[in-house]
N, C-alpha and C positions, 0 to 999 in steps of 0.2 A: 510462597515463592516456588518457582519451577526448578526442579533439580535436573542434573545431567541425565539421570536415568529416564526421567519423564520426557525430555527432549528426544532422546534416542529411541525410546519406545514409540513416541508419536511418529517419528520418521519411519521406523520399521513398518508401522501400521499404514501410514500414508502411501508408501511405495506400492501397496497392493491396488491403489485406486488412482494415483496421480503419477504420471511419467516425470522423469527427471528433466529439468529445463537446462538448456545449454549455458555453459560459461565460456565466453569467447574473448580472445585478445583483440583489443581495438588498436590497430596501427595508427589510425587517425588521431584518436585522443591521446595515445601514448606520445606521439610526436608533438601535439599541441601543448601537452602538460609537461613534457620532458621527463616522463616517468614510465611506469608500466601499468596500463589500464586494462582491467578485465570487466566485462559486462555480464551480469547474471540476468539472463533473458526470461524473467518471470512473465513477461508479456506473451510468451509461448505456451503458457498454461491454458487449459480449458477455461473459457471466460475471459481470456486475454489479460489476466492479472494474477497476482500472488494469492488473491482472496480465497481460491478454492482450497488452499491448505488449511486455513483456520476453520472454514465451514465443514470440511470433511472430518477434521479432528474433533470438532465440537459434537458432531453426530456420533462418532465412534466412541466418545466418552460416555454416552448414555447406556445404562444397563438395559433399558427397555426403550425401543424406538417409539417415538410419538407418531400420531397420524399425520400431523402437519407441523411445518416449521414456519415461524413468523419472524420477519426481520425488517429493519429500516436501513436504507442505503442511499448513497449519492449515485449509485449505479454499479460500480465494480463489485462491492460486497454482495449486492443482490444477485449479480450474475454468478458469483462463486457459490452462493447458497442454493440457487435454483438448480445448478448443475449437480451439486452434491445431493440435493433432494432426488433428482432423477436417478442418480446412482443407487439410491436406497428405496426408490419407489414411494417417496413421501410427497404429500401436497405441500405447496409453498405459496406464502403470501408475502409480498414485498411492498412496503410503504415507502414512497419516494417523495421528496420535497418538490415543490412547483418548479424549482430551478433546474431540475433534471432534463437533459436534452431528450428530444423525441427519439433520437437515434438509440439511446440507452433504454428508453421505455419500450421501444419496438423489439429490441434484443431480448428483453426479459419476457415479454408476452410470447414471442416466438418460441421460447424455451419452455413455456407452459406455466409461468408464474401468474398468480392472481395479483395484479398490480393496482395499488391504491395511491392516489396523489393527495398529499396532505402537508400543509405547512410551507413556510417560506424557506426553511433551511432544514438540514438533516436533523437537528436537535428536536424540532417540532414533530417531524415525521417519526422519530424514534419514540417520543413520548406517546404518540397515538398508537404505534405498533405494539407497545407493551400492554396497552389496554385491551388488545384483541386476544391475548393469550388465555386459553381455557385450561385449567388445571386437569391433568390426566389425559388431555387430548392433544395439546399443542406445546411446542417448545419455542422459546425465543432465543435467537442467536444474535448477540450484540456485535456490532461492527468491529469493536476493538477492545472494549472493557470487559474482557472475559478470559479467565485463565486458559481454558481449552483453546480459544481462538489465538491468543498470544503464543501458546505452545505450538500450535499448527504453523503460524507464520514463522516462528523460530526454527522450523525444520529446514529452512534455507541453509543454515550453517552446517549441520551434519551432512546435508546433501553436497555442499561445496567441498567438504572433507574428501569425498570420493572423486573429486575432479581436480583438486589443487591442494598444495601444502599450505594450510592457513598460517603456519608458522612464518611463512615468507610474506604475509600480507601486512602492510602498515596501516592502511586506512579502509574503513567500510563506510559507504555513503548510501543513504536512503532518504526518500521524501517522507513527510509527516502530514497526515490528516488528523485522525484521532490519536494516532501513535502506536497502534497495535503492531505494525510491521517493525518499526525500529525498536520498540520496547522488547518484543519477543526475541529479536535477533541480538540485541544488546545483552540480554540475559543469557542467551545461548552462547555467545562469545565468551562471556565470563564463566559460565558453568562448565563449558567444554575445555576451558583452560587456556584461552588465547589472549595475548596482549595486543589488541588492535585498537587504534584510535577510531572513534565513531563520530561521524559528522551527519547532522540532520539538515534538511533543506525544506523550506516552505516558500510560498508565494505571498507577496504583499496583499493584504486583504483576507488572507487565510492563515496568518502567522500566529496562531494561538500559542504554540510552544515557545517560539522565540520571545514573544512578549512576556510570557509567564516566567521564563528563565531570567529575563532581564529584570523583571520586577520582584523576582524571588517569591512569587505567589501565583496561584492558579488564576489565570485571567479568562474571562468569557467575552468574546467579541459580540458587539451589538448586531452585526450582520456579516455575511461572507461577501466580500467585494473583490472577487477574483474569478477568472475564467476557469481556474483549476477546481471545478466543482467537486471532484472526487477527493479533494483535500478539505472539503467544506464542513468541518465540525467547529462549532463556535467555541467549544471548550473540550477538555478531556477529563480524565479522572485524577484524583489525588495520587492514586497508585502509579499510574503511568507518568504523571509529572515527577514523582519521586524517582522513578527509574531513569528518566531523562536527566534529572539533576545529577544523579550518581554516575551515569555512563556516557552521556553525550558531551564531548569536549568542546564542540562548537556548533552553532546554528548559523546557517547562511540563508538570507531572505533575498529573493530576486523578484523583479516586477514581471507583470504579464507579458510585456513586449519582449523582454529578454527570453522568457520561456518559449514564446512563439518563434523567435529567431532561432533558438536552439532546436526547436522541433524540426524546422526545415533544414538546418545544417545536418542534423542527425539523419533525416530522411535521405539527404543527398549523399552523405558519406557512408552510412551503415545500411541504407536501403530498407529501413524499418520505420513505419509511421507510428509514433508514440504520442500519448496525450500530454498536455501541459503539466499535469501532476507528476509526470516522469521527466519531461524535457527540462523542467526546472533544475534537475540535477546537473544536466549538461551546461546550462547557463551558469550555474553556481561555479562549476569547475573552470569554465572559460573566463569568468570574472575574477577568479582567485587562483591563478595558475601556480603561484609560488608555494601554495599549500601542498601541492601534489608533486613538486619537482623532486626527482630522484626517489620517489616513493612508489610502492606497489599498492594499487588501489582497486577495490571492487565497488562498482556502482550497480545498485539493484534497479534494473529497468522494469519497473513494477507494473506498468499498464499501457495498453495500446487501444483502449476503447474510444476511438475518435473516428469520425467520418471525414472523407476528403472535403465535403462541403463545409463542415465545421472548420477544418484547418484553413481552407481558402478564405472563409469569412474573417477569421482572426488575422490572417495575413493582410487583408485589405484594411481591417479596422485599425491595426497598429502600424500600418505603412511599412511592413517588412518587405525588403527588396528580394 
């Protein structure tokens, strides 16, 4: 398990490579929810998501740097990894499932990644990526099931400490794909000594954790049936599932249409284009306003890797006005 000292050391090391992301007060959501809402804008990181944190920390944990980093991704993790590799002058191979949008494929290639398309979902891409690792030459960075990655994602909490008094926060909300973001930050909240309720959000068709917690056992989805492809892990690990059981008080699942509606509401109100894997948080909040009434809540705006064309296609597909 990760200690307070490890989280703080990771954050101190990360600050040398990754700039602090804004924590802003949302007038709109505060009024909508009748509470105090703050947005941690992880979408302002290099790569437009929180993923750079875990990638950089994983590389920094190595005593000797490898020649190459190999990973599998639904898009955002790969972007974080290739940007981290560029910081350390390392080669990078990213294996993507066939469901990855061309927009994300092009982003990765433009940053210098060697991109391989394999499998129908992240899980198949991940299995293939691990087969490419050469001992002593390359290192594999898992998208979520890795201590150093979770530690890196969990540096959001010590970073917020420098921006806001976390003793005044009631609820912390983040979306879940494989679970590294929420697991890392749940542990950080505990280890750094804060009493904050933790809520996780998924989309229908990518709701691995919600189903697993409901059944009280680790569930593997047959396929990912959601437009939120960056939440597209069919299952997670027993360790992350156990962390979720211990720390997450509630899971909220929203459908794709609600996520798209929230995407455009957020764009209109906050002037930031976010992806469905992030807008699902806003949809969850707007569908469950009583949970946040008279509460101080932090929402992790975790990613914005979406094109205008994708967003407009979803708007038409789901009949969003």
